[in-house]
N, C-alpha and C positions, 0 to 999 in steps of 0.2 A: 434532436438539436445537433447541428454540424459544428464540430470543434476544430476539425482539420480541413485545410484547403490548400490548393496549389495555385500560386500566382503564375498565370500563363505567360506573363511578360518576362518573368525571371527564369522560368523553367527552360533548361537547355536540352531536355530529352535524353539525359544520361542513363536512364532506366534503373538507377540505384533504388529508387522508391519502390518500383514494381518488384525488384529482386528481394527486398526485405519484407514486403507486405505479406503477412501470413494468411490473409483472407482474400487476396487477389482483388482488393479494392482500387489499388493504383494501377493504371494501365496507360499504354500509349506506344506509338512507334518510336524507334531510336531517332534521336536528334529532332523530335517533334514534341512540343509541350504535352505533358501528361495530365491526366485528370483523375478524380476520385469518385468512385461509385458510392454514394452515401448509403445505399441499400446494403452494401457489404461492409462498409467501414465500421470498426469498433472503437475508433478514437485512440488507438494505442500510441500513435505518434512515432512509430519507428521510421516512417518516411521523413519526419521532421528532423530527427536526430541524425539521420544519414545524409540528407540533402546537402550537397556541397555548395549549391548556389543560394541557399536560403529561400528557395521558392515554396517549399512545403512549410507551412506554419500553422500554429495553433492559435485559437482565439485567446486574446490576452485580457486579464483582469488588472493589469499593472496600473493603469490610470485610475481605476476605481479604488485601488488600495491606496494610492497617493492621496486621493481626495479624503478617504477615511482617516488617514494619519493627520490630516489638518483639521479634523472635526473634533472639537473638545467636548461635544455633547454626548459622545459615544465612548464605550469602553472597548478598547482595541486589544483583542486576544489573538495570539498566534500559536500554532502548533507546527512542528517540523518533523518530517518523516525519518525513520531509522536510516534509510540509505543515504540521505543527504549529508550525514556526518562524515562520509568517506568520499564524497564527490564534489561538494561545493567549492573546495579549495582549488580544483582544476580551473575554475573560471577566473582565478586570481593568480595563475601561473604556478601553483603548487603541484607537486608530484601526485599522480593518481594514487588514491588510497590514503592521502594525508587526512588525519582525523581531526575534525574542527568543531565538534559540538559546542565547546566552551566559547570559542570565538563567535560562533553563530548566535548563541544566546546573547552575547555582548552586543552584537550588531543589531539584533531586534530591539534591545532596550534603547540603544542610541538613536534608532530611527523613530522611537516614540510609542512602541507597543507597551500597554499597561500590564499585561500578563504574558509571560513567556513560558510556554509549556512544550512538552516533548511527546510526540505521537507514540513513542515507545510505551508510555503509560497506557494509552488506549490499545496498543498491541497486546499488552499483558491482559487487559480487560477482554479483548477478543479471544485470547487463548482460554480464559476461564469459561466464557460462554460456549465457544466452539468445542472445547474439550468435553464439557459436560453434555453438550448436545450429542457428541459422538458416543459417550457413555450411555446416554438415554437410548440411542439407536441400537446399541449392543444389547441392552436389556430387552428391547422390544423386537429385536430381530430384523432391523432395517428401517427404511430402505437403504440398501447398500449398492454401490459405494456411496459414501458421503464425500462431496467435493467441497474444498475450501471456497470461500466467497469474498475474499478480501481484494481480489483483482477486478476492478470494474469493467475492463475490456473483456475479460473472460466471461463474466456474468452476462454482459451484453451479447457476446457471441452465442452463449447458450440460449438466451431468449430469442435471438434471431433464427438460429439454425436447429436447435433441439428443444423446442418448447415443451415437448412431451416428457423431457427428462429433468426439468427444472426442480422437481421435488427432490432430486439427488443433491442439489446445492444446499450447503448450510444456510440456515435462515439468518445467520449473523450478518449485520452490516460490517462494512470495512472499519478499520481503526479510525480513519478520518471521520467517518460519519458518526461512529460511537462517541468520539471525542466531542464533536459539535453538540450532540444531544445531551451529553453529560454536563458540559459547560453551561448550556442554556437552560437546563432543568435543575440539576443538583447545585451547581455553583450559584446560579441566580437565586434559587430558593434560600440557600444557606446564608447568602449575603444580602438578601432583600433587594435584588436588582431586577428591573424589568428586562426580560430576555430581548425585547425589541431594541434595547440600548446597547446590546453586545454585538460587536462586529467580529465575526470569527473568520480568521484567515488560516488557510492550510498551505504550508510550503511543502510541495510534493515533487517527487522525481517523475511524475506521471501526467500526461495530458488527459487521459481518460478520467482522472479525478475531477476535472472540470465538468465533464458530462454527468458524472455521478452526483456531484454536489447540487446540480440543477434539477435532478429528477424530482418529480412531483411528490413522491412518497417520502422524501428525505426532510421531513419537517415535524418529526414526532415530539419535539420539545415545545411545540406551539409556535415556533418561528422557524425560519430557514436554518437548518442545523449548521451548515457551513455557508458563509456569505461569499467568499472568494477563494480562488486557488491560484497560487503562483508556482511555476515550475522552478527547478534548480536554476535554469538560465535566467528566468525573470527575477528571482530573488537576488541573484548576483547583480543584475542590472539595477535593481532598486538600491542595493548597498552602494554601488558605484555612483549612482545619481546623487546619493547623500554624501558623496566624497569621503567614503570610509574605505580603508584598506584592511581587508580581513586579517592579513598577517600581523598587522600592528595592534590589533585589538587584544585586550586582556581576556584570560580564560574566566568565564563566569558560569555559575550553576543555573539550571532551569528552576523556575518557581515551584514551590511545594504547594499543594500536594500532587499536582499533575505533572511534575517534573521528576517523579520518582519511578524507577522502572528496573526490571531484571534483565538478565541475558536473554530470556525468552522473547521479550519484546524487541530487543535490538536485532535479533536474528530475522525479523520479518523483512529486512532489507535484501535478502538473497534467496534464490531458489533453494527449497528444502528447509528453509528456516521456519516457516509457518508450521510445517508438518512436525519438525523436531520440537518446537515449542509446545505444540498441542500434545504430542506424545509424552512429554515430560509431565504434564498435568494428568494425563490419563494414567500413566504408570504410577504416579504417586497416589492417585485416588484408588486404583485397583489393589496396590500392594500395601498401602499404608506406610510405606518407608520412603525416606529420601533417596534420590537417585545416586548410584555408586559412580556413574560416569557422566561427565558433562555432555558428552557427544553421542548421538546415534550415528556412528560412522558411515553406515550405508547411505545416509542421506546427504553426505558431504562430498562424495566422490562420484564421478561418472558423467555421462552426457546429458542430453536434453530429456531423456526418458530413463528413469532408474526406478527399480522396484526392489522390495525386500519383504520378508516375513519377519516381524518383530515379536519376540516372546515377551509378553507382559503378564507377570503372575502365572496363572495357568491357562492363559489365552494366547492364541496365535493370531496376530493381526497382519493381514496382507495390505501393504501400502504401496503407493507409487508417487513419485515426484516428477512433474512434467513442466518444462517451459517451452513455449512455442506452440501456438494453437494447432498447427498441422500435426503435431505429435500426439495430440489427445484424440483426434478424430477416429482412429481405429478402435480405441477403447470405447468411445461413445457408440460406435456402430455395434460393437459386441454387446454393450449393455442393452441396446434396443432389441437384440436377438435373445436376450436372457442368458448370455454366456459368460458374464463377468463374475469373477470370484474375489475382486478387490473389496476391501472394507473402507479404505480412506485414501483419497487422492488429492494432492495439492497441485493446482494448476496456476501457472503464471504466463501471461501473454508474452512478455518481453524476455530477451535473452538473459539468462541467469537471474531473472526476477527484477526487482525494482532497481538494483544497482545498474541494470542495463536499460532503464526506463526511457520512454520517449520524451520525457522532460529533462533529461540529464544533459550535461555538456555535449555539444555536437562532436562526433568523430566520424567523418565520412569514410575514411580509409578502413576497410574491414580488418586487415591484419593488425593494425594499431588498436582497433576497437577491442579485439579479443584479448590482447595483452593488457589493455587498460582495465577492462572489466574484471580480469583475473586479479589484478592488484587491489581493486576495490573489495572483492570478495575476501581476499586474504586479510585485508585490513579490518573488515567487519568481524571476522572470527577472532582476530587478535584483540579487538576492542572488547568483545564479550568476555574474554579471559580476565579482564581487569574489573569486572563487575562483581560485587559481593554475593549476589543471589542469582540463581539460574532458573528458578521455576516461578511462573506468574503468580501462583497462590501465596508465595512468600513476600510479595510486595506489600508493605504495611499500608500504603495508601489505597491499594485495591481492597484490602481487608476492611479498611475504614469506610470505603464507599459502599460496600455490601452491608456492613453493620448499620450505617447511618441512613441509607437511602434505598438501595436495591433489594436488600433482604438476603438473597442468595442467587447463584447462577440459575438462569431459566425461570426466575420468578415472574409473576405477572408484570411487575414494574420493569424488569429486565426486558421482557418481550415487548412491552410498549415502547421502550426507548431504543433498544439495542438490536432488535431483530426486524426483519422485513419479509413480507410475502412476495416472492418472485412472481411476476405477472405471467411470464411465458409468452408475452406478446412482442417483445423486442422493441 
């Protein structure tokens, strides 16, 4: 399914899209309208967020969401991604890194959503499943390395280009898809709601999430797990269309139980955050002790490829954190040759992870973009400092979900709803 396209009438041939495309899907001669090779494209949207003319664009669910908001026969549920709390404000003239989750929750309610949830909850859930999956691989001796699977553009890239290595991907769905499945299975069952009556909207910093939500296998709840996806830009447009000013809205909490989360879930918004969150769970499980330090410092500093050997209990775990698909290709080639000694690798397609996602506010100027993304990252780490819990397993609502419904991480029910078999077909 094509999510990204270039409007030939608007394209000026500035070549910015081809410069930022990590899979060489965007191409064309200077000053001549460019095109996209769908066989290469992974729907990351970097061309969209960079295009100064607005010629590169992603397929929009905005009108469909507006129609849903006017339909009183359905229950309208929304989840918002970790990264958006430090980026949405930019669309309303606020400084990059302004933290706005409370105002965002307020905006959702004023627009007519019945349930307002936070994807950070599902990020905590992903940490639980992915952390235990890694522990299981450690017990069984592999296969290593295990790759994170929460970035849909990265997963699609693997399926297209390295189908023989997809067994190295975690089987976990992304937080977006886990959330949709949990809402339409657990919440629906608990409250006696027909899942078909639930309209699940994801507000995401990512254009590839639209492709992911539409994948045929993403219906483990018995209905389409996620019905529509809006990017940060589209959510801002919806808020403005309702004549709401974000800065003037009161701070409100997300709804319980799916509005409760830890610092681990919040960190999913930046490169290195998923790895750090997972290692917190792995460390606590292996040592049986709470973490002494909130941060795995080697994961927070460095460039697009950073690696470290982490001592956890009596085990040494070699990890890597990568953003930008070109930076992971050498590792993939070494794995094919049988030469890799990594245990766990986090991969994000977009620069610095979701805070630099293709669905975020447009910043065509590269120098300004780097400065803006840095402020977003600093804000997300600062935000985490204010949260009372840092490890996903300490989330009371996560504990309740397992006790009442899933049983335990990697249970049969968990695999049914929260995991997926990667096809390797692209």
